[in-house]
N, C-alpha and C positions, 0 to 999 in steps of 0.2 A: 254582534247585533247592535251596531251603533245607530241604526235607522229605526227609531221607535215607532211601532205600529200604533195607529190612532183609530179606535173603534167608536169614538164619540162624535167627532166632527162638530156640526152645529147643534147636536143634541136634540134633534127633532124640530128645532126652530130654524130661523135664518135671519140674516140682517134685513131690516125693513128698508130696503132700497128698491129703486126702480131702474130699469134700463132707459135709454133715451126715449123721449116722447111718451113717457109713462108706461112703456111696455113691460109686461111681466116676464115674458119668455124671450131669450136671446137664442136664435137659431144660427148655427154655423155649419156651412158646407166645407168639407176638406177634401182636396184632391191630392193624393199621394203620388209624387213623381219619383219613382224608384228605378224604373227600367234602365238598364245599362250599368247599374251599380251593384247588382245582385251577385251572388257567388258564381264564378265561372272559371273554367280551366285557363282561359286567356289571361286572367288576372292573378294566376298563381295560387288559386284556392284548392286545387286538387279535385274539384268536383263542380258539377253544374248545379244551378239553383233547383231545389225540389219543392219549394213552398208556393202556395197560391197559384197553382197551375190548373189547367182544364182536366187533368187526370188526377185521381186520388193519390197515386204513388208513382214516382218516376219509374220508367220502364227501361232506361238505359243503365247498365251497371255503373255504380259509383266509381269515379276515376276516369270514366270515358266521357267524352264530350256529348252532351245531350242537345242536339240541334233543334229538337222539337221545343224543349224548354226555352232555348234562346229565342226561337221564333215567336213563341207566345208572348214573351216579354217585349220583343220588338214591336208587336202590334200596338202596345200602349203608346209608344212614342210616334209611330208612323201613322196611326189611324185614330185610336181611342181618344188621345188627348185632344185632337182637333174637334172631334164630335162633341166632347164635353165643353171645350172652350166656346164653341159656337152656341151651345145651349145657354150657358150662363151669360155670354155677351148679348145674345138676342133677348134674354129675359131681363137684362140689366141688374143681375144679382151679383153680390160680392162672393168671393171664393178665396179660401185660404189654401196656399200651396205648401204641403209638407214635402220639401225638396231635399233629395240627396245631391250633394255637390257634384259627384262624378256623373250622375244621370243628366244633369244640365250641361255639363261639359261635353258629353257625347251626343247631345241633341241641341245644338246651339239655336236652332230655329224655335224650339220649345222655350228655351231660356229667353229668347227675344220676345216671344209672345207673352210670357209671364211679365217681363219688364214693361211691355206696352200696356198691359191690362191694368196695372196698378193694384192687382191683388196682393194681399199681404203674404209674407213668407215665413214659415217656421222650418228651421233646419231639421232634417230627418236623418242626419249623419253624413259623413263624407261618402260612405258607401252604405248600402242596405244590408248591414250585417249586425249581429247581436253584440252590443257593447259589453254584456256580461261575460263574453268570451275573451275580451281584450285585457291585457295588463294595464296598469295605471298610466304608464308613460305613453303607450300607444293610444289609449283612450283620450288622453289629454291632447295628443297630436290630432286625432280625428275631429275632436270638437272644434279646435281652432281651424283646421283645414276646411271643414264644412262651411264655417262662417266666411272665411276668405274666398272660397270658391264661389259660393252663392252671390256674394257681394260683387265679385268680378264679373260673373256671368249675367247678372240682372241689373247691375248698377245701384243696388241697395242691399243693405244688410238684412239678414233674417231677424225677426223680432223674438221668436221663441225657439225652443228645442223640444224634439220628440224622438225617442229611441225606437229601434225596431223591437216591438213587443214589450220588452222590459228593460229598464235601466239597470246598471250594475249598482252595487252599494256605494260606488264612488261618483257616479255620473252627476248627480245633483250638485255635489260639492265642486266638481270640476267645471260645471256649467257656470256656477256662481263665481268661481275663481277666474274664469275667462273674462267675465265682465261685460260681454256684449249682448247677452240675452236677458230680456226683461221678464220672462216667465218660462216655465216648462210645462209640457202636457204628459209627463211620464206618470200618470195616475189614472185609475178607472174607478175611483172610490167615492165620487160625489156628483151631484147635479148642479154644483156651484163652484166657482173659483174659491180658493182659500189660501191663506198665508201659512208658511212654515218657516222655521228657523234653521238656517244653515250656518253653524257657528254663531257669530254675532250678527249675521245678516238676515234680514227679513226677505223671504223669497216667495214669489207668487206662483201658484200652481193652478192651471186651467185644465181640469180633467178632460180626458178624451173618452171614447166609448168604442168597444168592439161589438156591442149589441146592435146598434143601428149602423152597421157597416156592411158594405157590399161583399165582404169576404164570406158572408152567409151563403152566397150563391155557390161557392166552391166547397164549403163545408157540408152542403146538402141540407141545411136548415130551410132554405127557400130555393125554389127553382123557377116558378112562374113569376113573371114581373108583376102581376096583379097581387100576388101574395107579398112580395117585397113592398109594393106601394101600400098595401093594407097595413102591414106591420109598422111602417114609418108613420102613417097617418094615425094609427092607434096610439103610438108613443107620443106623437105631437099633441094629440087631443087631450090626453091625460095630463101632460106637462102644462099645456096651456090653461087647463082648468085649475090646476094647482097654483099656477102663476097669478091667479086673481088675488091671492093673499100672501104669496111669498115668491121671490124671484127664482127663476130656473134657467138652465142652459140645455140645449140639445145639440149634439154633434152628429153629423152624418158623414161617415167616411167613405170615400170613393177612390177607386183605382182605375186608371186608364185602360189597363189590360183586362179588367173585369167588367165594370159598368160601361166602359167605352164601346162594348158591343151593342148593336142597335136594339135587339130584343130586350136586353136588360135595361138599357137607358130609358125605354118607354115607361118602366116602373117609376123611375125618378121623375120623369115628366109629369106623371099623374100626381105624385106627391107635391111637386112644385105648384101644380094647378090648385091643389087643396090649400096649400100654405098661403098663396097669394090672394085668396079670398078671405083669409082670417084677419081678425083685429087683435091688437095686443101683443103682436110679435115683432121683434126687431131682428131682421136678417143682417148679420154683421160678420166681418172678418174677425179672426181670433185675436189679432193684435188690438182691434177696437174694443173687444170684450175685456181684454186684459187692462187696457188703459182706463176704461170706464170703471172697472171694479177698483182699481187702485185709487181712483178719485173719490168714489162714493163710499168705499169701505177700505180705508187705508190700513196698513199693518198695525 
C-alpha cells in the first residue's frame, strides 16, 4: 500500500481562484477514441471485447470471434465520430480527445480530423486494455508507445494520461517517469484539480467522472435522451451555483459508439443548448484546465 488514500482533499474548502474571465465553473467535454484498440482475437487476446456493448452480456462463447461486438465498435469510427465531430465543430466548442494510440493508427482519417481540429489530446493507452493487468515492464512500454503513436498520428503529443477504468499501483509513477505528460486523470475523487507527490515530483491530477458519462446508457441508468439531458443539466446547475463562491469542474464523457447514435446525441444537444445560455462557465479543453490550474494554484 504505497499509494496513500486521501479522504480530506480540500477539507470542505477550495483555493479561492477563478477560471479565465472570472468564470466559476470549467466544463470539459471528453470524446473517448477507443475503437480498434479493444480486446480482439485478431490482436492475440484470446477473446473479443465484452464491455460497453449494446447487449448486457456477450452472446458468443469466450474464445470465439464476436463479429457483432467488432461491428458495434466499428460504428464509432465509421459513423459516430463524424456525427460528434460535426456537432462540436458547428457549435464552435472545444473537445478533449481521450485517444488510444492503436485506435488512431487504425482510423487515420479520424486522426487527421483530430489533428485539423486543434482539440487537445489525452493519452488513453496504447490499447484500450486495463493497465492493472500489465506487468511493470509492459506498462512502461505501453505508456511510451501511446505517447509516440499519438504524436505520430496527429502531429502533436498528448498532454495528459488516462487509463481504462483504473490505473495500476505503478501507473502514476511510470507516467511521471516518462516525463511527457503534464497531468493525469486517473481519479474520480474530486470536483477540482489537485497536486499529489510522486516521489520528489509534484504531479497534477485533473479528476474525471463516470457519473456524467454516456456509459449510463449501456448500464441501464438512463435510456431516454431527455433523461440523459436532464441529469447533465441538473449536475451542471448545482455545480454552477456552487461555483459562485468556489471553483468547480465538470467532465462529460462521450463515446463515439454510444452517444454517436442519433437518438442519444439529441440528449447532448439539449444539454449544450442549456449550457450556451448560461453565464459564469468556461468551456475548455482538459489541457487548458490543467495549465490554468498550474498557474493560479501551483504545487
